[in-house]
C-alpha beads as a LAMMPS data file, in Angstrom:
LAMMPS data file: protein, C-alpha beads

331 atoms
330 bonds

1 atom types
1 bond types

-500.0 500.0 xlo xhi
-500.0 500.0 ylo yhi
-500.0 500.0 zlo zhi

Masses

1 110.0

Atoms # bond

1 1 1 9.115 -15.043 17.227
2 1 1 5.682 -13.682 16.402
3 1 1 3.577 -15.874 14.267
4 1 1 1.025 -15.042 11.513
5 1 1 -0.946 -16.493 8.761
6 1 1 0.124 -14.994 5.492
7 1 1 -1.710 -14.514 2.308
8 1 1 0.676 -13.099 -0.293
9 1 1 -1.785 -12.481 -3.084
10 1 1 -0.945 -12.722 -6.831
11 1 1 1.194 -9.477 -7.342
12 1 1 3.755 -10.577 -4.762
13 1 1 4.641 -13.513 -6.859
14 1 1 4.975 -11.217 -10.055
15 1 1 4.859 -7.511 -10.466
16 1 1 5.629 -6.832 -6.779
17 1 1 8.511 -9.137 -6.236
18 1 1 10.562 -6.476 -4.654
19 1 1 7.881 -6.223 -1.983
20 1 1 8.057 -9.860 -1.303
21 1 1 11.748 -10.016 -1.254
22 1 1 12.253 -7.061 1.033
23 1 1 9.430 -8.306 3.276
24 1 1 11.223 -11.687 3.696
25 1 1 14.333 -9.922 4.646
26 1 1 12.897 -7.671 7.378
27 1 1 10.615 -10.238 8.748
28 1 1 13.391 -12.304 9.796
29 1 1 15.317 -9.200 11.252
30 1 1 12.076 -8.443 13.094
31 1 1 11.282 -11.978 14.299
32 1 1 8.112 -12.276 12.378
33 1 1 6.950 -15.607 11.257
34 1 1 4.774 -15.811 8.395
35 1 1 2.920 -18.947 7.670
36 1 1 1.486 -18.954 4.162
37 1 1 -1.875 -20.617 3.818
38 1 1 -1.993 -23.555 1.443
39 1 1 -3.671 -23.420 -2.043
40 1 1 -4.855 -19.722 -1.620
41 1 1 -6.159 -18.328 -4.732
42 1 1 -6.503 -14.849 -6.434
43 1 1 -8.760 -12.379 -4.246
44 1 1 -10.230 -10.986 -7.596
45 1 1 -8.594 -7.619 -7.400
46 1 1 -11.307 -4.887 -7.896
47 1 1 -13.285 -5.618 -10.966
48 1 1 -14.958 -8.723 -9.889
49 1 1 -16.885 -7.359 -7.085
50 1 1 -18.508 -5.029 -9.396
51 1 1 -19.716 -7.732 -11.717
52 1 1 -21.099 -10.382 -9.618
53 1 1 -21.477 -10.220 -5.773
54 1 1 -21.865 -13.572 -4.625
55 1 1 -19.271 -15.330 -6.644
56 1 1 -16.871 -12.531 -6.051
57 1 1 -17.221 -12.955 -2.177
58 1 1 -17.026 -16.663 -2.495
59 1 1 -13.727 -16.397 -4.260
60 1 1 -12.326 -14.189 -1.587
61 1 1 -14.156 -16.117 1.366
62 1 1 -12.312 -19.381 0.005
63 1 1 -8.898 -17.773 1.412
64 1 1 -10.357 -17.113 4.816
65 1 1 -11.858 -20.559 4.964
66 1 1 -8.326 -21.981 4.238
67 1 1 -6.955 -19.591 6.813
68 1 1 -9.613 -20.815 9.276
69 1 1 -8.551 -24.287 8.770
70 1 1 -4.750 -23.327 9.393
71 1 1 -5.212 -21.547 12.695
72 1 1 -2.874 -22.949 15.187
73 1 1 -1.728 -20.584 17.818
74 1 1 -2.822 -17.623 15.632
75 1 1 -5.926 -16.450 14.009
76 1 1 -4.309 -13.390 12.511
77 1 1 -4.076 -13.274 8.598
78 1 1 -1.602 -10.833 7.263
79 1 1 -2.053 -9.374 3.731
80 1 1 0.737 -7.055 2.428
81 1 1 -1.167 -6.199 -0.566
82 1 1 -3.728 -3.281 -0.102
83 1 1 -6.245 -4.761 -2.654
84 1 1 -6.031 -8.158 -0.986
85 1 1 -6.338 -6.691 2.503
86 1 1 -9.480 -4.704 1.675
87 1 1 -11.282 -7.621 -0.127
88 1 1 -10.467 -10.128 2.676
89 1 1 -11.625 -7.630 5.253
90 1 1 -14.846 -6.860 3.183
91 1 1 -15.660 -10.391 2.628
92 1 1 -15.428 -11.256 6.522
93 1 1 -17.355 -8.103 7.279
94 1 1 -20.126 -8.801 4.763
95 1 1 -20.551 -12.283 6.072
96 1 1 -20.660 -11.167 9.572
97 1 1 -22.887 -8.368 9.023
98 1 1 -25.580 -10.440 7.145
99 1 1 -26.315 -14.016 8.465
100 1 1 -28.277 -14.729 5.257
101 1 1 -25.504 -13.414 3.077
102 1 1 -22.821 -15.414 4.884
103 1 1 -24.995 -18.607 4.397
104 1 1 -25.150 -17.986 0.718
105 1 1 -21.324 -17.677 0.511
106 1 1 -21.001 -20.817 2.648
107 1 1 -23.325 -22.726 0.331
108 1 1 -21.004 -21.718 -2.437
109 1 1 -17.819 -22.818 -0.564
110 1 1 -19.507 -26.047 0.370
111 1 1 -19.127 -27.116 -3.176
112 1 1 -15.344 -27.312 -2.506
113 1 1 -15.722 -28.896 0.871
114 1 1 -15.061 -25.536 2.807
115 1 1 -16.844 -23.239 5.221
116 1 1 -16.032 -20.203 6.810
117 1 1 -17.121 -18.827 10.200
118 1 1 -17.259 -15.084 10.114
119 1 1 -14.661 -13.442 12.442
120 1 1 -12.750 -16.599 13.030
121 1 1 -9.768 -14.959 11.155
122 1 1 -8.637 -11.324 11.803
123 1 1 -7.281 -9.775 8.720
124 1 1 -4.604 -7.133 9.242
125 1 1 -2.444 -5.286 6.855
126 1 1 1.362 -5.436 7.017
127 1 1 1.707 -1.817 8.185
128 1 1 -0.655 -2.397 11.078
129 1 1 1.461 -5.223 12.191
130 1 1 4.831 -3.531 12.027
131 1 1 3.436 -0.262 13.883
132 1 1 1.201 -1.972 16.523
133 1 1 2.775 -5.248 17.083
134 1 1 6.354 -5.018 16.419
135 1 1 6.326 -1.306 17.502
136 1 1 8.327 1.619 16.491
137 1 1 11.018 1.071 19.044
138 1 1 11.725 -2.337 17.916
139 1 1 12.012 -1.129 14.394
140 1 1 14.337 1.755 15.595
141 1 1 16.582 -0.818 17.457
142 1 1 17.276 -2.628 14.205
143 1 1 18.337 0.440 12.156
144 1 1 22.127 0.180 11.380
145 1 1 22.024 2.777 8.506
146 1 1 19.803 5.685 9.494
147 1 1 18.192 7.167 6.200
148 1 1 19.372 10.781 7.170
149 1 1 18.893 13.230 4.392
150 1 1 16.450 10.890 2.157
151 1 1 13.252 12.838 1.837
152 1 1 10.414 10.413 1.501
153 1 1 6.711 11.078 0.658
154 1 1 4.526 8.426 2.331
155 1 1 1.701 7.281 -0.036
156 1 1 -0.767 4.723 1.354
157 1 1 -3.264 4.909 -1.637
158 1 1 -6.755 4.737 -1.121
159 1 1 -7.654 1.224 -0.003
160 1 1 -5.844 0.539 3.374
161 1 1 -7.131 3.281 5.521
162 1 1 -10.834 3.032 4.394
163 1 1 -13.144 1.646 5.404
164 1 1 -11.008 0.394 8.275
165 1 1 -13.699 -1.970 9.955
166 1 1 -11.581 -2.357 13.174
167 1 1 -10.367 1.058 13.678
168 1 1 -6.730 0.244 13.227
169 1 1 -5.514 3.369 11.633
170 1 1 -5.447 6.880 13.155
171 1 1 -7.471 8.846 10.588
172 1 1 -9.363 7.666 7.280
173 1 1 -8.008 10.641 5.358
174 1 1 -4.660 11.663 6.994
175 1 1 -3.311 8.553 8.763
176 1 1 0.009 8.866 10.211
177 1 1 1.048 5.220 10.669
178 1 1 3.513 5.118 7.808
179 1 1 4.862 8.649 8.476
180 1 1 5.937 7.461 12.022
181 1 1 7.216 4.277 10.807
182 1 1 9.436 6.102 8.177
183 1 1 10.633 8.593 10.468
184 1 1 11.877 5.675 12.700
185 1 1 14.177 4.761 10.082
186 1 1 15.914 8.245 10.421
187 1 1 14.326 9.508 7.136
188 1 1 13.148 12.888 6.529
189 1 1 9.483 12.407 5.924
190 1 1 7.708 15.171 3.966
191 1 1 4.274 16.366 4.921
192 1 1 2.568 14.764 1.677
193 1 1 -1.152 16.053 1.394
194 1 1 -2.099 13.403 -1.003
195 1 1 -1.277 10.254 0.860
196 1 1 -4.550 8.482 0.596
197 1 1 -5.573 9.806 -2.933
198 1 1 -6.213 7.063 -5.538
199 1 1 -3.661 6.260 -8.174
200 1 1 -6.589 5.392 -10.587
201 1 1 -6.328 1.618 -10.252
202 1 1 -7.073 -0.017 -13.604
203 1 1 -8.247 3.276 -15.067
204 1 1 -5.346 3.239 -17.243
205 1 1 -7.031 0.415 -19.241
206 1 1 -10.395 2.160 -19.185
207 1 1 -9.663 5.905 -19.648
208 1 1 -5.897 6.650 -19.992
209 1 1 -6.439 10.484 -19.853
210 1 1 -8.291 10.235 -16.684
211 1 1 -5.671 7.948 -15.134
212 1 1 -2.523 10.059 -16.297
213 1 1 -4.242 13.073 -14.678
214 1 1 -4.712 11.259 -11.339
215 1 1 -1.188 10.142 -11.482
216 1 1 0.159 13.584 -12.528
217 1 1 -1.411 15.108 -9.570
218 1 1 0.123 12.657 -7.085
219 1 1 3.760 12.807 -8.716
220 1 1 3.655 16.633 -8.984
221 1 1 2.680 17.013 -5.325
222 1 1 5.377 14.761 -4.273
223 1 1 7.807 16.787 -6.336
224 1 1 6.627 19.990 -4.795
225 1 1 7.475 18.812 -1.285
226 1 1 11.054 18.074 -2.421
227 1 1 10.666 14.245 -1.768
228 1 1 13.345 12.203 -3.316
229 1 1 11.217 8.894 -3.468
230 1 1 7.471 8.230 -3.091
231 1 1 6.876 5.360 -0.580
232 1 1 4.013 2.949 -0.772
233 1 1 2.409 -0.403 0.526
234 1 1 0.204 -0.823 -2.466
235 1 1 1.387 -2.848 -5.525
236 1 1 -1.139 -1.517 -7.682
237 1 1 -0.035 2.072 -6.731
238 1 1 3.555 1.284 -7.374
239 1 1 2.865 -0.410 -10.791
240 1 1 0.760 2.434 -11.922
241 1 1 2.920 5.320 -10.963
242 1 1 6.186 3.657 -12.082
243 1 1 4.872 1.879 -15.215
244 1 1 2.843 4.712 -16.742
245 1 1 4.894 7.737 -15.587
246 1 1 6.676 7.767 -19.253
247 1 1 3.239 7.959 -21.090
248 1 1 1.866 10.418 -18.447
249 1 1 4.674 12.605 -19.273
250 1 1 4.142 12.141 -23.023
251 1 1 0.578 12.949 -22.567
252 1 1 1.070 16.122 -20.591
253 1 1 4.409 17.083 -22.335
254 1 1 6.038 17.155 -18.764
255 1 1 9.405 15.525 -17.311
256 1 1 8.568 13.989 -14.183
257 1 1 10.991 11.500 -12.691
258 1 1 9.647 10.330 -9.388
259 1 1 10.629 6.838 -8.204
260 1 1 8.171 5.013 -6.123
261 1 1 9.211 2.089 -3.867
262 1 1 7.843 -0.208 -1.147
263 1 1 8.042 0.668 2.383
264 1 1 9.544 -2.588 3.154
265 1 1 12.458 -1.818 0.852
266 1 1 13.239 1.354 2.788
267 1 1 12.956 -0.632 5.842
268 1 1 15.539 -3.101 4.746
269 1 1 17.826 -0.459 3.675
270 1 1 17.690 1.295 6.925
271 1 1 18.516 -2.284 8.435
272 1 1 21.532 -2.537 6.551
273 1 1 20.468 -4.907 3.578
274 1 1 22.051 -4.171 0.077
275 1 1 19.628 -2.328 -2.342
276 1 1 19.751 -5.009 -4.810
277 1 1 18.627 -7.707 -2.437
278 1 1 15.735 -5.485 -1.533
279 1 1 14.684 -5.245 -5.293
280 1 1 16.064 -1.663 -5.821
281 1 1 16.688 -1.459 -9.516
282 1 1 13.795 -3.349 -10.962
283 1 1 11.571 -0.110 -11.277
284 1 1 11.155 1.712 -14.328
285 1 1 12.141 4.785 -12.755
286 1 1 15.154 4.014 -11.050
287 1 1 15.281 4.891 -7.292
288 1 1 19.025 4.182 -6.764
289 1 1 20.315 7.642 -7.761
290 1 1 18.091 9.118 -4.985
291 1 1 19.808 6.755 -2.285
292 1 1 22.940 9.178 -2.739
293 1 1 21.006 11.660 -0.694
294 1 1 21.605 9.404 2.442
295 1 1 24.271 11.212 4.698
296 1 1 26.176 9.587 7.439
297 1 1 25.830 12.676 9.544
298 1 1 22.893 14.457 10.557
299 1 1 21.718 17.010 8.020
300 1 1 22.025 20.827 9.262
301 1 1 18.874 22.877 9.275
302 1 1 18.515 24.476 5.882
303 1 1 16.007 25.937 3.762
304 1 1 13.717 23.533 1.713
305 1 1 15.190 22.617 -1.467
306 1 1 13.880 24.391 -4.738
307 1 1 11.391 22.148 -6.699
308 1 1 10.980 22.524 -10.327
309 1 1 7.020 23.167 -10.632
310 1 1 5.390 20.895 -13.230
311 1 1 4.096 22.219 -16.508
312 1 1 0.429 22.835 -17.044
313 1 1 -1.376 19.755 -18.412
314 1 1 -2.537 19.513 -21.986
315 1 1 -6.126 19.583 -22.418
316 1 1 -8.688 19.759 -19.682
317 1 1 -8.059 18.655 -16.315
318 1 1 -10.360 16.549 -13.928
319 1 1 -13.214 18.700 -12.609
320 1 1 -12.711 19.894 -8.909
321 1 1 -15.705 20.142 -6.696
322 1 1 -16.974 23.723 -6.039
323 1 1 -17.102 24.754 -2.258
324 1 1 -20.634 25.730 -1.383
325 1 1 -21.475 29.302 -0.389
326 1 1 -22.697 29.967 3.222
327 1 1 -26.493 30.231 1.819
328 1 1 -26.138 26.878 0.113
329 1 1 -24.656 25.142 3.304
330 1 1 -27.799 26.344 5.417
331 1 1 -30.358 24.715 2.740

Bonds

1 1 1 2
2 1 2 3
3 1 3 4
4 1 4 5
5 1 5 6
6 1 6 7
7 1 7 8
8 1 8 9
9 1 9 10
10 1 10 11
11 1 11 12
12 1 12 13
13 1 13 14
14 1 14 15
15 1 15 16
16 1 16 17
17 1 17 18
18 1 18 19
19 1 19 20
20 1 20 21
21 1 21 22
22 1 22 23
23 1 23 24
24 1 24 25
25 1 25 26
26 1 26 27
27 1 27 28
28 1 28 29
29 1 29 30
30 1 30 31
31 1 31 32
32 1 32 33
33 1 33 34
34 1 34 35
35 1 35 36
36 1 36 37
37 1 37 38
38 1 38 39
39 1 39 40
40 1 40 41
41 1 41 42
42 1 42 43
43 1 43 44
44 1 44 45
45 1 45 46
46 1 46 47
47 1 47 48
48 1 48 49
49 1 49 50
50 1 50 51
51 1 51 52
52 1 52 53
53 1 53 54
54 1 54 55
55 1 55 56
56 1 56 57
57 1 57 58
58 1 58 59
59 1 59 60
60 1 60 61
61 1 61 62
62 1 62 63
63 1 63 64
64 1 64 65
65 1 65 66
66 1 66 67
67 1 67 68
68 1 68 69
69 1 69 70
70 1 70 71
71 1 71 72
72 1 72 73
73 1 73 74
74 1 74 75
75 1 75 76
76 1 76 77
77 1 77 78
78 1 78 79
79 1 79 80
80 1 80 81
81 1 81 82
82 1 82 83
83 1 83 84
84 1 84 85
85 1 85 86
86 1 86 87
87 1 87 88
88 1 88 89
89 1 89 90
90 1 90 91
91 1 91 92
92 1 92 93
93 1 93 94
94 1 94 95
95 1 95 96
96 1 96 97
97 1 97 98
98 1 98 99
99 1 99 100
100 1 100 101
101 1 101 102
102 1 102 103
103 1 103 104
104 1 104 105
105 1 105 106
106 1 106 107
107 1 107 108
108 1 108 109
109 1 109 110
110 1 110 111
111 1 111 112
112 1 112 113
113 1 113 114
114 1 114 115
115 1 115 116
116 1 116 117
117 1 117 118
118 1 118 119
119 1 119 120
120 1 120 121
121 1 121 122
122 1 122 123
123 1 123 124
124 1 124 125
125 1 125 126
126 1 126 127
127 1 127 128
128 1 128 129
129 1 129 130
130 1 130 131
131 1 131 132
132 1 132 133
133 1 133 134
134 1 134 135
135 1 135 136
136 1 136 137
137 1 137 138
138 1 138 139
139 1 139 140
140 1 140 141
141 1 141 142
142 1 142 143
143 1 143 144
144 1 144 145
145 1 145 146
146 1 146 147
147 1 147 148
148 1 148 149
149 1 149 150
150 1 150 151
151 1 151 152
152 1 152 153
153 1 153 154
154 1 154 155
155 1 155 156
156 1 156 157
157 1 157 158
158 1 158 159
159 1 159 160
160 1 160 161
161 1 161 162
162 1 162 163
163 1 163 164
164 1 164 165
165 1 165 166
166 1 166 167
167 1 167 168
168 1 168 169
169 1 169 170
170 1 170 171
171 1 171 172
172 1 172 173
173 1 173 174
174 1 174 175
175 1 175 176
176 1 176 177
177 1 177 178
178 1 178 179
179 1 179 180
180 1 180 181
181 1 181 182
182 1 182 183
183 1 183 184
184 1 184 185
185 1 185 186
186 1 186 187
187 1 187 188
188 1 188 189
189 1 189 190
190 1 190 191
191 1 191 192
192 1 192 193
193 1 193 194
194 1 194 195
195 1 195 196
196 1 196 197
197 1 197 198
198 1 198 199
199 1 199 200
200 1 200 201
201 1 201 202
202 1 202 203
203 1 203 204
204 1 204 205
205 1 205 206
206 1 206 207
207 1 207 208
208 1 208 209
209 1 209 210
210 1 210 211
211 1 211 212
212 1 212 213
213 1 213 214
214 1 214 215
215 1 215 216
216 1 216 217
217 1 217 218
218 1 218 219
219 1 219 220
220 1 220 221
221 1 221 222
222 1 222 223
223 1 223 224
224 1 224 225
225 1 225 226
226 1 226 227
227 1 227 228
228 1 228 229
229 1 229 230
230 1 230 231
231 1 231 232
232 1 232 233
233 1 233 234
234 1 234 235
235 1 235 236
236 1 236 237
237 1 237 238
238 1 238 239
239 1 239 240
240 1 240 241
241 1 241 242
242 1 242 243
243 1 243 244
244 1 244 245
245 1 245 246
246 1 246 247
247 1 247 248
248 1 248 249
249 1 249 250
250 1 250 251
251 1 251 252
252 1 252 253
253 1 253 254
254 1 254 255
255 1 255 256
256 1 256 257
257 1 257 258
258 1 258 259
259 1 259 260
260 1 260 261
261 1 261 262
262 1 262 263
263 1 263 264
264 1 264 265
265 1 265 266
266 1 266 267
267 1 267 268
268 1 268 269
269 1 269 270
270 1 270 271
271 1 271 272
272 1 272 273
273 1 273 274
274 1 274 275
275 1 275 276
276 1 276 277
277 1 277 278
278 1 278 279
279 1 279 280
280 1 280 281
281 1 281 282
282 1 282 283
283 1 283 284
284 1 284 285
285 1 285 286
286 1 286 287
287 1 287 288
288 1 288 289
289 1 289 290
290 1 290 291
291 1 291 292
292 1 292 293
293 1 293 294
294 1 294 295
295 1 295 296
296 1 296 297
297 1 297 298
298 1 298 299
299 1 299 300
300 1 300 301
301 1 301 302
302 1 302 303
303 1 303 304
304 1 304 305
305 1 305 306
306 1 306 307
307 1 307 308
308 1 308 309
309 1 309 310
310 1 310 311
311 1 311 312
312 1 312 313
313 1 313 314
314 1 314 315
315 1 315 316
316 1 316 317
317 1 317 318
318 1 318 319
319 1 319 320
320 1 320 321
321 1 321 322
322 1 322 323
323 1 323 324
324 1 324 325
325 1 325 326
326 1 326 327
327 1 327 328
328 1 328 329
329 1 329 330
330 1 330 331
């Protein structure tokens, strides 16, 4: 049994309950012991860091200080939520990089009787743990129902592979860790070119047309690959693409119906857990009909399925950067 400190974050208790439930299921099957740190608080998500740097990092570092106190045989802190993982890693890096800033954060923490020693806790994402600690062979050995015939688009979102302070992922733009993990389940993993593109984050509350265009690109690209499901590891990405897909369709007069689920859900499915126990069916765009594509026999080689192309968006799309000419590149 491998033991880790565990920071769930707010979304795992609410909008991402399917992530939590499926994680609990597969953790037991893989021998992962997650020890939740006591009295953790919200990491502040994305907005607070742009408002006031010191209070934002003190808020995040409070969780690191609690994790430092809890280290007992392990100092690895696992964060399944992409935003939580990035914030915790950034706070540790900022305090380690600047002793002056680290001291300022610790003065703020001292008001609550806490202190954090930079690098005393190692912050890692759940995907990193499953691929590099548990290992693909161990995952493959637990598969009782291979996901043959189920075409999955691996979508990491923008926060996990960048900035990747410890170099845990294969490439910041095209990391293949999620691809290889899904392939170990027997699934048909499509080559999804937008795996690290942003879903828009909270842009849906700031500028809905911009957010809808960002989501439309992601969904349309997944449909062009013939994917049955988009698979993510970010609660924000899952919520945005699932919850706003109807409004996005209304805005662009399209008819996209692309389910998006958590990678722990499809792992649990391959391990033989019932879909309902893993949270399938809680989504707005129901992924359960797509599960009918799972075959008990290896699928014969065939031509890629024809995919309906999305209609042209209504109104101007987001501007795309122009490639420089040879002369401009030399300037």
